[in-house]
N, C-alpha and C positions, 0 to 999 in steps of 0.2 A: 431382676429377680436375684442376680447372683449377689449384688452388694447387699441387697436386703437381708438374704440368709446370713452374710456374712457378718452385718451389723448385729443381727438378733445373737449370734455365738459370741459377740464382743461383748455383750451387755454385761453391767455386774450386779449381780442378784443380791450381793450384800447392799447396795445403795436403794434396792426397792424400798418402800414405806407404806405404811398400813395406816391410812387414815378413815376415821368413822365421823359421819357427820349425823348429829343428832338434834331432835328439835323437843326432846324432853329432859328433864332432869333427873326426876325420881325414877325407881321401878329397875329392875332385873337389868333391860338393857338401857337405860338410861346413862348419861352423861357422868355422874356422880360415880356410877360404877366401874367405867372405864379408867376414870381418872385415881380412884381406888386401886388400881391393878397393878399388880409390881412391874408390868412392862409398859407402863406410863413413861411418854418422853416431853410433849406438849400439848397446849392446846389454844385455840383461837376463837375468841366470842366475835360473831359476827353480828347478832342482834340478839333481843332477849327469846327469841324461839330458834336460835341456831347455833349451835357450836361446833368445831371441829376439833377432833381430838386424834395427835399424832401417837401411834404406839409403836415401839420398838420390836420388831421381829422375833417372836418366841421359839420359832423353829426355819430353817431354811431350806427349801427343796431346789436341788441341783439337778433341773429339769432340761438343761441347755448343756450341749459341748460347751467344753472350757476353751478350746482354742482350736480353729480349722480354718485352713486356707484352700477351698475347694478347687482351684486350678493346681494346686501342688501337693495331689496324693499321691505318694510314694507305695508302691505294691512292689514285694518281693514274690517273684512268680516261680515255680519250681516243675516244669515241665519238660519234654524232650524238645518241641517247638513251638515258643510260643506265638510265632506270627503265624502258624498254621492253626492253632487254637483261635486265633483273632478272626482270620480268613473264615473259619468254618462257621464260629458260634457266636462271634461279637462284634463283626464289623459296623454295624449300624450305630453301635453303642462308641464308636472312635471316628476322630478328626485326622485323617492322615494326608489331609490336602499339603503337607509342608515334605512330604517325601520326595526323592525325586523320582522323576517319571519312571528310569531303569532302577529303580531300587531293586537288592539281592533278594528280598523277601516276597516280592511280587504281590505287593499290596497297592489294589487300587486308589486313585486319590478320590475321595469323595467327603462329603461333609465338610465342606470348607467353613469355618467360623459358625456352627451353630452353637447356638448357649447349650449348656449342661453337658458335651459329651467330653470323652477325655481324649487327651492329647499326648502324644510322646515328644517330650523337649528336647530329646537326643536325636531326633530324627532317624533312627533306625543305629547308631552308634550304640556300644553296649556301656552302661552305668557300671562302673567301678565301685564308686564309694559315694557314700550320701551324709552329709552332716546337717541337719536341721537344730535350728537355735532355737526360734520361734517361728510365730506364723508371718511369711513373706522373708524370711532371713534364713537362706540355705546355701549350701556350697556343694556342687555335683562335681564328682570326678569322672571325666569318661574316658574310653579306652584310646589310648592314642595321647595323651599328657594333655587332652585338655579340660579345663577346667570354667563350669557356669557358675557365678558367683551372684546372688541376689540378696541384696541389701535394702527393702523399701522403708522408708523413713530416714536416711540418710541423706544430708544435702547434696545435690549434684557436685558443688565444687569440692565437697571433700572425697566424692566418689572417683571424681577426675585425679586428685592427687593422691588420695589414700587407699585406692583399691587396688591399686597396684601391688600393695604393700600387705592386703588381706588374702594372705594364700589358703588353699585348704586346711595348711597345719594350723593356723590360727583359730579356724572354726574348730578343729579337734581339740585344741589345747583349752577351748572355751568350754567345751563340754565335758571333757575329762578331768581337767585340774582345776576347773571353774576360774581360771586365769584370763582376765580380759586385757585388751589392748585398749588405749585410750589415744584418741587422736585429737589434738588441739589445734585451732587455728590462732595465727598471731595478728 
């Protein structure tokens, strides 16, 4: 189900087609009327009684999210103690199974690998900086100078060699200055 949701958000609405199948030539809703319209694109005649007419879209309805990656939603929460709020009100909506048994927030280890639940990738460490370039490509700085970098779609041999050079500054430069780094293999 999660992959289906992601796939529906990645659909290109501009590529959807409007096709009319007509079995009559004359009349208000006949094939000749659609061919004479300004948004006519092409036609295919199957036999004497059936014509397919493709029309260009006259309007596009943006009714889908443009880009979303369900497992990587980032929230900025402002409250006194977010972990107390989670335990008291929202524990059933979180997968806390990756926390240590003796975590300082007293979070119980529940909901292991349940689909659709939120999971904190840093496991109790404080996230200090986040740069999201696109879906499944982001960099997170964690308190204590640890850095998590995700770049789905980059080949594994490039990741092994080049990901050491993909510092958080490169992600920041890409977003602020629109400056990209290019890694080429020889």
